MIVEXTI-435994 format. One line per 4 residues: number of its first residue (from 1); for each residue y, z, x of C-alpha. Coordinates in pm, whole numbers, plus 32768, in hexadecimal, padded with zeros to 4 digits. Example, Ala and Ser with C-alpha at 12.3 -4.5 7.8 and 13.67 -1.06 7.14 Angstrom:
# MIVEXTI-435994
1 = 7E3E:830C:84CE ~ 7F96:82CA:8557
//
This chain:
# MIVEXTI-435994
1 = AC4C:8EEA:9351 ~ AC4E:8FC4:921C ~ AB9C:8F8E:90D8 ~ ABE5:8E46:902A
5 = AC41:8E2F:8EBB ~ AB00:8DC2:8E08 ~ ABC9:8CD3:8D31 ~ AC3C:8C0E:8E63
9 = AB88:8ABF:8E68 ~ AB67:8A64:8FD6 ~ AA48:8A11:90BF ~ A9E0:8B34:9198
13 = AA89:8B42:92EF ~ A93C:8B1B:93A3 ~ A8DA:89EB:92D5 ~ AA30:894C:9308
17 = AA19:8980:9481 ~ A8C1:88E0:948D ~ A941:87B9:93C3 ~ AA6D:8791:94AB
21 = A992:879A:95E4 ~ A8A0:8694:955F ~ A9BB:85B8:94DF ~ AA7B:85BA:9627
25 = A93B:856A:96E4 ~ A8F9:8447:95F7 ~ AA5F:83C7:9621 ~ AA35:83CB:9799
29 = A8D8:8338:9787 ~ A944:8217:96AC ~ AA02:8188:97D5 ~ A941:81FC:9907
33 = A7DA:81DF:9885 ~ A737:8091:9831 ~ A769:802B:96C6 ~ A614:7F88:96B0
37 = A4FD:7EE5:9776 ~ A4E5:7D6E:974B ~ A3B1:7D4D:9825 ~ A2C0:7E0E:9900
41 = A1DE:7D42:99E1 ~ A07A:7DA5:9A2D ~ A0EA:7E63:9B62 ~ A201:7F1E:9AA5
45 = A324:7E45:9B1B ~ A42C:7E5B:9A0B ~ A535:7D82:9967 ~ A62B:7E74:98C7
49 = A73C:7E46:97C3 ~ A879:7F12:97F5 ~ A984:7F7B:96FD ~ AA7A:7EE7:96A7
53 = A9F3:7DB1:975A ~ A947:7D36:9894 ~ A7EF:7D38:9930 ~ A74C:7DF2:9A50
57 = A634:7D1F:9ADB ~ A527:7DB0:9BC2 ~ A430:7C92:9B95 ~ A4CD:7B9E:9C8A
61 = A4B8:7A85:9B89 ~ A5C8:79D5:9AC6 ~ A606:7A56:9966 ~ A713:7A24:9863
65 = A772:7B15:9754 ~ A6BF:7AEA:9607 ~ A7C4:7A79:9507 ~ A731:7B52:93F3
69 = A772:7C90:94BE ~ A8E2:7C6E:9465 ~ A8A4:7D06:930C ~ A808:7E3E:93A5
73 = A92B:7E5B:949A ~ AA26:7E3D:937C ~ A982:7F5A:92C1 ~ A999:801B:9407
77 = AB12:8025:93D8 ~ AADC:80C5:9283 ~ A9F8:81C1:932B ~ AB07:8208:942D
81 = AC0A:8250:931F ~ AB12:8327:9260 ~ AAC8:83EF:939C ~ AC3B:842D:93D3
85 = AC60:84A4:926A ~ AB30:8584:9291 ~ ABBB:861D:93D1 ~ AD02:8669:931D
89 = AC4A:8705:91F7 ~ AB72:87D9:92DE ~ ACA2:884E:93A5 ~ AD5C:88B3:9269
93 = AC20:8935:91BA ~ AC7C:8857:9096 ~ ABB6:8861:8F53 ~ AB7D:86E8:8F69
97 = AAC1:8701:90B2 ~ A977:86AB:900C ~ AA12:8570:8F74 ~ AA91:84FA:90C7
101 = A93E:8548:9160 ~ A88D:8485:904E ~ A96B:8354:9088 ~ A927:836C:91FE
105 = A7B2:8383:91C3 ~ A7AA:825E:90D2 ~ A884:817E:91AA ~ A7AC:81C3:92DD
109 = A671:8177:9216 ~ A707:8035:918F ~ A76B:7FCB:92F0 ~ A60B:8017:936B
113 = A575:7F4E:924C ~ A658:7E24:9290 ~ A605:7E34:9402 ~ A492:7E28:93B4
117 = A4C9:7D0D:92BD ~ A584:7C43:93C4 ~ A45C:7C61:94B1 ~ A368:7C03:939E
121 = A43D:7AD4:9349 ~ A440:7A64:94B4 ~ A2C7:7A8F:94C8 ~ A295:79C7:9386
125 = A371:78AD:940A ~ A2AC:788F:954E ~ A160:78AD:9499 ~ A1C4:778B:93B6
129 = A207:76C0:94F2 ~ A0A0:76FB:9566 ~ A0E4:7805:9670 ~ 9FC3:78F7:969E
133 = A004:7A5E:9634 ~ 9FB8:7AF0:978C ~ A0C7:7A11:9824 ~ A1D6:7A80:9731
137 = A2A1:7B94:97DC ~ A33A:7C1B:9699 ~ A1E9:7CA4:9624 ~ A21B:7DD8:96FE
141 = A37F:7E2A:9691 ~ A408:7F47:95C0 ~ A51E:8044:959B ~ A58C:811F:96BE
145 = A63F:826A:96F1 ~ A78F:81D5:9693 ~ A718:81BB:952A ~ A61F:82DA:9521
149 = A71D:83E4:9582 ~ A815:838E:9468 ~ A6F8:839B:936C ~ A690:84F0:93F4
153 = A7F8:856D:93F0 ~ A81D:84F9:9289 ~ A6DF:85AF:9221 ~ A74C:86F2:92CB
157 = A8A4:86D7:922C ~ A811:86AA:90D0 ~ A751:87EF:90EC ~ A877:889A:9195
161 = A956:883A:9072 ~ A856:88AD:8F72 ~ A84E:8A04:9017 ~ A981:8A60:8F4A
165 = A8A0:8A6F:8E18 ~ A7E1:8BB4:8DF0 ~ A6A1:8B06:8D80 ~ A69F:8A1B:8EA9
169 = A6FB:8B32:8F9A ~ A5CB:8BF5:8F2B ~ A4EE:8AC1:8F45 ~ A566:8A79:90A4
173 = A53C:8BE7:90FF ~ A3CD:8BD0:90A3 ~ A3A9:8AB7:91A1 ~ A42F:8B95:92B6
177 = A2D3:8BD3:934E ~ A2D8:8A63:93B1 ~ A404:8A9A:9496 ~ A340:8B1D:95C1
181 = A238:8A06:95CC ~ A33B:88F7:9588 ~ A422:8974:9699 ~ A2F8:899B:9782
185 = A296:8830:9743 ~ A3FB:87BC:977C ~ A415:8879:98C6 ~ A2C2:87F8:9937
189 = A32C:8695:98E5 ~ A46C:86BF:99AF ~ A3B6:874B:9ADE ~ A2AA:8640:9ABD
193 = A3BB:8537:9AB2 ~ A44A:85B9:9BF8 ~ A2F0:85A9:9C95 ~ A2C3:8440:9C22
197 = A41A:83DF:9CA8 ~ A3C9:8473:9DFB ~ A268:83EF:9E32 ~ A276:8294:9D90
201 = A350:8176:9E12 ~ A3F1:8092:9D10 ~ A30C:7F68:9CC7 ~ A3DA:7E2F:9CFE
205 = A3BC:7CCA:9D6C ~ A514:7CB7:9E0D ~ A524:7C4A:9F76 ~ A653:7D21:9FC3
209 = A6B5:7E8F:9FD0 ~ A70C:7F2A:9E81 ~ A86E:7F9C:9E3B ~ A8B6:8106:9DDD
213 = A8DC:80A3:9C72 ~ A790:7FEA:9C76 ~ A6E7:8111:9D1D ~ A768:81FD:9C0E
217 = A706:8113:9AF1 ~ A5B8:80BF:9B90 ~ A555:822A:9BBC ~ A5AF:8275:9A52
221 = A4E2:814D:99DE ~ A3C1:81BA:9ABB ~ A3B9:8311:9A16 ~ A3D7:8273:98BE
225 = A2B9:8187:990F ~ A1D5:82A3:9981 ~ A20F:8379:984D ~ A1FF:825E:9752
229 = A0BB:81EB:97F4 ~ A02C:8349:97E0 ~ A06B:8347:9668 ~ A011:81D8:9637
233 = 9EB5:822A:95A7 ~ 9F5F:829F:9468 ~ 9FDD:813D:9426 ~ 9E89:80A4:93D3
237 = 9D4E:8116:9321 ~ 9C62:80E3:9447 ~ 9D43:81AB:952F ~ 9D70:82B9:9428
241 = 9BF7:82DB:9405 ~ 9BD9:82FA:957F ~ 9CE0:840D:9574 ~ 9C20:84C3:9464
245 = 9AE4:84A2:9536 ~ 9B8F:855A:9652 ~ 9C29:8653:9560 ~ 9AE8:86B4:94A8
249 = 9A58:87A8:95AB ~ 9BB6:8834:95E0 ~ 9BC5:8892:946E ~ 9A8B:8967:9493
253 = 9AF0:8A0C:95DA ~ 9C58:8A40:9568 ~ 9BE0:8AEA:942A ~ 9AF6:8BC7:94F6
257 = 9C0B:8C38:95E0 ~ 9D02:8C66:94C0 ~ 9C0F:8D41:93FA ~ 9BDA:8E1F:9529
261 = 9D51:8E2C:956D ~ 9D91:8E9E:9408 ~ 9CAE:8FC7:9449 ~ 9D58:901C:9591
265 = 9C42:8F88:9668 ~ 9C4F:8E79:9771 ~ 9B1A:8D9D:9762 ~ 9B17:8CD7:98A4
269 = 99A2:8C94:988A ~ 99BC:8B4D:97CA ~ 98FF:8A7F:98D1 ~ 97D6:8B6D:98CF
273 = 97CD:8B8C:9755 ~ 97E5:8A13:972C ~ 96CA:89E9:9827 ~ 95E9:8ADD:9771
277 = 963C:8A33:9628 ~ 95D1:88E8:96BD ~ 9489:897C:9740 ~ 9437:8A19:95EF
281 = 9487:88D4:953A ~ 93A5:881A:962B ~ 9280:8906:95F2 ~ 9293:88D4:947A
285 = 930B:876D:946B ~ 9204:86E8:955B ~ 90D5:87C3:9515 ~ 90F0:8863:93BB
289 = 8FE8:87CF:92CC ~ 90CF:87CC:919F ~ 9110:86C3:9097 ~ 9257:8605:90B7
293 = 930F:86BC:8F9C ~ 92CF:8807:904D ~ 92DD:8795:91B7 ~ 944F:8739:91BA
297 = 94D4:8885:912F ~ 93D8:8945:9203 ~ 9453:889A:9340 ~ 95BF:88E0:92E7
301 = 9568:8A4B:929E ~ 94AF:8A62:93EB ~ 95E5:89EE:94A7 ~ 96B4:8AF7:93F5
305 = 95B0:8C07:9436 ~ 9594:8BAE:95A7 ~ 970A:8BD3:95D5 ~ 9715:8D08:94F7
309 = 9610:8DB8:95CD ~ 96D4:8D6F:970A ~ 9814:8DE9:9664 ~ 9777:8F25:95D3
313 = 970C:8FA5:9729 ~ 986F:8FDD:97B2 ~ 98D4:9058:9658 ~ 97CB:9168:9661
317 = 9823:91C5:97C7 ~ 9993:91DD:9763 ~ 994E:92AE:962E ~ 9849:9393:96CA
321 = 98C6:93C3:982D ~ 9A2D:9344:9825 ~ 99E7:9243:9933 ~ 9AD3:911D:9952
325 = 9A6B:8FF5:987B ~ 9B25:8F11:996D ~ 9A47:8F6D:9A94 ~ 990B:8F71:99C2
329 = 9945:8E1B:9929 ~ 9996:8D83:9A7C ~ 9855:8E0F:9B13 ~ 978A:8D96:99E8
333 = 980E:8C37:9A28 ~ 9754:8C35:9B74 ~ 9618:8CBE:9AD5 ~ 9625:8BB3:99C4
337 = 964F:8AA9:9ACE ~ 951A:8B2C:9B81 ~ 9453:8B2C:9A3D ~ 94C5:89C7:99FD
341 = 944E:8957:9B54 ~ 9305:8A0D:9B1F ~ 92C2:8951:99DA ~ 9318:87EA:9A38
345 = 934C:87F2:9BB1 ~ 91DD:87CE:9C08 ~ 9087:87A9:9B67 ~ 8FF5:88C7:9C33
349 = 904D:8A21:9CB2 ~ 8FA0:8B10:9D9F ~ 8F6B:8C87:9D6C ~ 8EAA:8D60:9E63
353 = 8E11:8C33:9F07 ~ 8D97:8B92:9DC4 ~ 8E2F:8A52:9D38 ~ 8E67:8A2A:9BC3
357 = 8EBF:88F4:9AFC ~ 8FE0:88DA:9A06 ~ 8FE4:87D4:98F1 ~ 915B:87C4:98BA
361 = 91D3:86CC:99BF ~ 9194:855D:9976 ~ 90E9:8480:9A74 ~ 91C4:83FD:9B8C
365 = 92BC:847D:9C87 ~ 93D9:84C1:9B92 ~ 93FC:8621:9B0A ~ 93E5:85F4:9992
369 = 9304:8650:9871 ~ 922E:8575:9794 ~ 92E1:84C9:9675 ~ 932A:858B:953A
373 = 9255:8534:940F ~ 92FD:8439:9323 ~ 931C:8544:9218 ~ 93E1:8625:9307
377 = 94F0:8525:9352 ~ 964E:8523:92C2 ~ 96CA:83DD:9231 ~ 97F7:832E:92CA
381 = 993B:833E:9207 ~ 9954:81C2:9215 ~ 9805:81A1:9166 ~ 9851:82C1:9079
385 = 99AB:8243:9015 ~ 997B:80CE:9047 ~ 98EB:7FC0:8F6D ~ 98D8:7E47:8F80
389 = 9918:7D29:8E92 ~ 989B:7BE6:8F1E ~ 9910:7BDB:9087 ~ 9A37:7CCB:9059
393 = 9A1F:7E3D:90B1 ~ 9AE3:7F40:8FED ~ 9B33:80AF:901E ~ 9B0D:816E:8EDA
397 = 9C38:8203:8E25 ~ 9B4F:82DE:8D57 ~ 9B98:8424:8E15 ~ 9D10:83EB:8E02
401 = 9D04:839E:8C8D ~ 9C27:84CF:8C57 ~ 9D1F:85B2:8D09 ~ 9E43:8520:8C46
405 = 9D85:8555:8B01 ~ 9D38:86BD:8B5B ~ 9EA4:8706:8BB4 ~ 9F2A:865B:8A7B
409 = 9E40:8712:898E ~ 9E51:8863:8A3E ~ 9FCC:8875:8A52 ~ 9FFC:87BA:890A
413 = 9F47:88D1:8850 ~ 9FF9:89E7:890D ~ A0E7:8A32:87EC ~ 9FD4:8A46:86E6
417 = 9F6C:8BB2:86DD ~ 9E3C:8B60:8607 ~ 9DB5:8A81:871F ~ 9DF3:8B70:883F
421 = 9C84:8BD0:8859 ~ 9BFC:8A70:883C ~ 9CF9:8992:88EA ~ 9C50:89AD:8A3E
425 = 9AFD:8952:89AF ~ 9B8D:8838:88DC ~ 9C57:87AB:89FE ~ 9B23:87B2:8AE0
429 = 9A48:8708:89DD ~ 9B42:85F0:899F ~ 9B7C:85C4:8B17 ~ 9A05:85A0:8B51
433 = 99EC:84A4:8A36 ~ 9B0E:83D2:8ABB ~ 9A83:83E2:8C1C ~ 992A:8376:8BA8
437 = 99B4:8253:8ADD ~ 9A9A:81D2:8BEE ~ 99D5:8221:8D2B ~ 994A:80C0:8D50
441 = 9A39:8005:8C6C ~ 9B9A:8055:8CE7 ~ 9BF0:8026:8E53 ~ 9CCC:7F91:8F61
445 = 9C52:7E6B:9036 ~ 9C17:7EC3:91A4 ~ 9B9D:7E10:92D9 ~ 9A3B:7E1D:935A
449 = 9AAF:7F11:9469 ~ 9AB4:801B:935A ~ 993B:8006:932B ~ 98FB:804E:949C
453 = 99AE:819D:9499 ~ 98E0:82CA:950A ~ 99A2:83B9:942B ~ 989E:846C:9358
457 = 988F:8554:922F ~ 98A5:868A:9309 ~ 9A19:8656:92C6 ~ 99D5:86A4:9158
461 = 9918:87DE:91C1 ~ 9A44:8842:9294 ~ 9B39:8814:9175 ~ 9A56:88DE:908F
465 = 9A4A:89F0:9197 ~ 9BC7:89EE:91AB ~ 9BDD:8A1D:9031 ~ 9AD9:8B34:9039
469 = 9B8A:8BE9:9156 ~ 9CD2:8BD9:9097 ~ 9C28:8C5B:8F5C ~ 9B7C:8D71:901F
473 = 9CB5:8DEB:90D2 ~ 9DAC:8DE0:8FB0 ~ 9CDF:8DEE:8E72 ~ 9BD4:8EF5:8EB5
477 = 9BC9:9067:8F02 ~ 9AF6:901E:9037 ~ 9C0A:8F3C:90BB ~ 9D0D:9045:9073
481 = 9C40:913C:913F ~ 9C23:9046:9260 ~ 9D9A:900B:9265 ~ 9DE1:917E:924A
485 = 9D08:91C4:937A ~ 9DC5:90B5:9436 ~ 9F1A:9144:93E0 ~ 9EC5:92B0:942E
489 = 9D63:9336:945F ~ 9DD9:949E:9447 ~ 9E92:9465:9300 ~ 9D6C:939E:9275
493 = 9C7A:94B7:92C9 ~ 9D66:95B5:922D ~ 9D63:94DD:90F2 ~ 9BE9:94EB:90DB
497 = 9B91:93A1:9181 ~ 9A60:939D:9265 ~ 9AFE:9315:93A3 ~ 99C0:92E7:946E
501 = 990C:922E:9359 ~ 9A2F:913F:932D ~ 9A44:90FB:94A2 ~ 98D6:9098:94A5
505 = 9905:8FC7:936A ~ 9A32:8F12:93FC ~ 9984:8EBB:9543 ~ 9849:8E4E:948A
509 = 9908:8D66:93A2 ~ 99D9:8CE8:94C4 ~ 989D:8C96:9587 ~ 9807:8BE8:9458
513 = 9935:8B02:9441 ~ 9919:8AB8:95B4 ~ 97A8:8A6A:958E ~ 97EE:8978:9471
517 = 98BF:88A7:9562 ~ 9774:883D:9602 ~ 9715:8783:94C2 ~ 981C:867E:951B
521 = 9775:862A:9665 ~ 9604:8658:9611 ~ 95D2:8612:949E ~ 96FB:8528:9486
525 = 96AC:8454:95B7 ~ 980E:8466:963E ~ 977E:8438:979D ~ 96D7:82EE:9734
529 = 9587:8397:96FC ~ 94F7:8497:960A ~ 948C:8580:9720 ~ 94F1:86BD:97D4
533 = 957D:8632:9919 ~ 95F3:86C6:9A60 ~ 9748:861A:9A3D ~ 979B:86D0:98F9
537 = 990C:8730:9932 ~ 98F6:88A6:98FD ~ 9A56:88C8:998A ~ 9ADD:888F:982B
541 = 9A8E:8A00:97FC ~ 9BB2:8A4E:98E1 ~ 9C8C:8944:9839 ~ 9C5A:8A04:96F4
545 = 9D3D:8B14:9782 ~ 9E5B:8A1C:979E ~ 9E14:8993:9643 ~ 9E12:8AF0:95A8
549 = 9F57:8B56:9651 ~ 9FFA:8A10:95EF ~ 9F85:8A3B:9488 ~ A007:8BA0:9476
553 = 9EA3:8C17:9429 ~ 9EA4:8B7D:92CE ~ 9D94:8A8A:9255 ~ 9E8B:897B:91F2
557 = 9F46:89A4:933A ~ 9DFF:898A:93FB ~ 9DA0:8845:934D ~ 9EF7:87AA:938C
561 = 9EF8:881D:94F8 ~ 9D99:8796:952E ~ 9DFF:8641:94A8 ~ 9F34:8647:9586
565 = 9E6B:868E:96C1 ~ 9D5D:8598:965A ~ 9E69:848D:963A ~ 9EF6:84DF:9791
569 = 9D9B:84CF:982E ~ 9D5A:837C:978F ~ 9EAF:82EB:97E1 ~ 9E9B:8358:994B
573 = 9D85:8259:9984 ~ 9E80:813D:9952 ~ 9F83:81E3:9A34 ~ 9E86:81FD:9B4E
577 = 9E2D:808B:9B3C ~ 9F99:8017:9B4C ~ A054:8105:9C34 ~ 9FE3:813F:9D9A
581 = A071:8299:9DDB ~ A03E:833B:9C86 ~ 9EDE:83A1:9C22 ~ 9E32:8475:9B1A
585 = 9EAA:85AE:9BCD ~ 9FF8:857F:9B1C ~ 9F4A:85F1:99DB ~ 9EBC:8720:9A90
589 = A018:8770:9B10 ~ A0A9:8756:99B1 ~ 9F9D:883C:9922 ~ 9FD3:893D:9A33
593 = A14C:8933:9A06 ~ A12B:8960:988E ~ A058:8A99:98C3 ~ A14F:8B25:99C1
597 = A27D:8AE5:98E2 ~ A1D0:8B75:97AF ~ A178:8CAC:987A ~ A2EA:8CC4:98D2
601 = A347:8CA6:9763 ~ A3F0:8B5A:97A6 ~ A4FF:8C25:985A ~ A594:8C65:9701
605 = A657:8D9F:96B0 ~ A5A8:8EA4:95DC ~ A6CC:8E86:94EE ~ A64C:8D29:94A1
609 = A4D6:8D67:94A7 ~ A4E7:8EB8:93EE ~ A5D4:8E86:92C8 ~ A608:8F85:91B2
613 = A4F4:8F8D:90AE ~ A526:8EAD:8F81 ~ A51A:8FDF:8EA1 ~ A655:9068:8F43
617 = A704:8F1B:8F17 ~ A6B0:8F29:8DA4 ~ A702:9098:8D64 ~ A845:90AF:8E2E
621 = A910:8F77:8DDA ~ AA63:9021:8E0F ~ AA0B:9067:8F7B ~ A924:8F48:8FD9
625 = A964:8DF3:8F47 ~ A8DE:8C97:8F91 ~ AA1F:8C4D:904C ~ A9FE:8D7A:9134
629 = A9A4:8D2B:929A ~ A860:8DB3:9322 ~ A8FF:8EA1:941D ~ A9CE:8F43:9303
633 = A8A1:8F58:9220 ~ A7DC:8FF6:933A ~ A8DE:9102:936B ~ A8E7:914D:91F7
637 = A772:917C:91C3 ~ A649:91FB:928B ~ A566:90FA:932A ~ A40E:90B4:929D
641 = A330:9045:93B7 ~ A237:8FA4:92CB ~ A32B:8EC0:921A ~ A337:8DBC:9330
645 = A1C1:8DAE:9356 ~ A178:8D49:91F4 ~ A069:8DF3:9125 ~ 9F9B:8EEC:91E8
//
């Protein structure tokens, strides 16, 4: 295809094709996938609603359709018509594609809302009749793929239609680095779904063989059940806190790996650096004779220094002798493990026939240290954010209101040139004031389960570290030097950057972040005790590699990826208790597949992952326009390999 007239107002060919693919899949799925789940029993046996009508019952009991579901099914016909209109608009690359997509999205959302309302109404009716909540089957219902796919198709079509506008095209282009991780997740989900279909029989209470149609529907529902259960912790505060508890050490280790990656180094020594951070924190937190105001920061600093020391060693060897940091960090993992065993494995050790006593291991058979001093312990997030009024527990809205205040003031003063120097300080001051005033006055009521959460304020330390890493890499000259060394050491050295010094700095900082992950387990009591224990899961140091790759080596991406994997780890506990042939290894499989697919670039063409630079799109509108397809734009301008990776 040749160049397209820049005055032509049409969605790009690529965007239109994506919209058409998603829309046709949604049209097909509306009829062959379940419309919604009316009930899931405790052993995952399902009662499914089909479109346009009818039930598929795997429970073996007698059920009748809920009358209120008829409204959701009626809106489904509107969704069907909207999908057909969207498919036509995508095929013709019509300018009203975004309107059709918006109608599709809204109709699917309305149908989903009405479906949920029908279940709530049925639950309320039975509750009024005195039926106990655990005996009401409709409590476990919700929308299914038949409604989710039209909503997704509508969302994709909205953005596809907006691609005809230059401003939106540029905005969407900036999101292109997300393509590889998103496609990798989608491919991993598909492969994981196939694995689930193969290994897990359909839970059912029917005393007869299933028909081919029931087998197809049952397998689809089984996959839907597994994935919705994996993400179920996000639906309640207690589950979300459990997910954040699993995600907290992943934030530290992911940041450590990402920082090393940005400098062209592969830090695979997370387990050893985390171990040394835990040992250093134990030495200070248990034995340092410091007052409480100094003991807490000193213990945190000790954890960082322990990991930094263990990260600096391979950095120095790499810079001085050119030895592989991969091999060195792996070997140091074993040494750190031996040091760990030496400290808390036994109370005595023998050298040259003489036996010496060590004070670090607590009394008893279990390998663990003495308890940390009270001043060296991190508070739980439930205690930090929660407050009570009478017998009701609340979670504070103070941090949220403080962030909203900061954003409103900071961006509200953006157009006032006279306030440019002071708006950050003013926004911070007002945010702190609002947070202080509302911390124990404004909140949402929560159950008592919230107060038992082991999530601790090491999460706050992790988020601060993410902000500092982002500031370092993209707002300082030192960060620029680190990124330059990662992109091309030879070019960086030619430009006057000390390559060896920056390699050592990167590995030291990376190790410090790894060491800080130990604060979650030791100072935060995430293992039920404020001790250094033998069961500290140092394997999260390896998981940090997956988190960093998933997050595209950016601090925000690392935090989001860590929360995603923390949610999967938490949700897998429920899957294990319900299904016989699916265990927590499904999460390990998903993580491994995501890494493999990211390494393969999501199997996407370089014409998609390496688009022309935005500057060329702006300076050559006669040749490259928002309506030009990516292959044509690629042939008209040289590729910039850094554009798809975001800021370097």
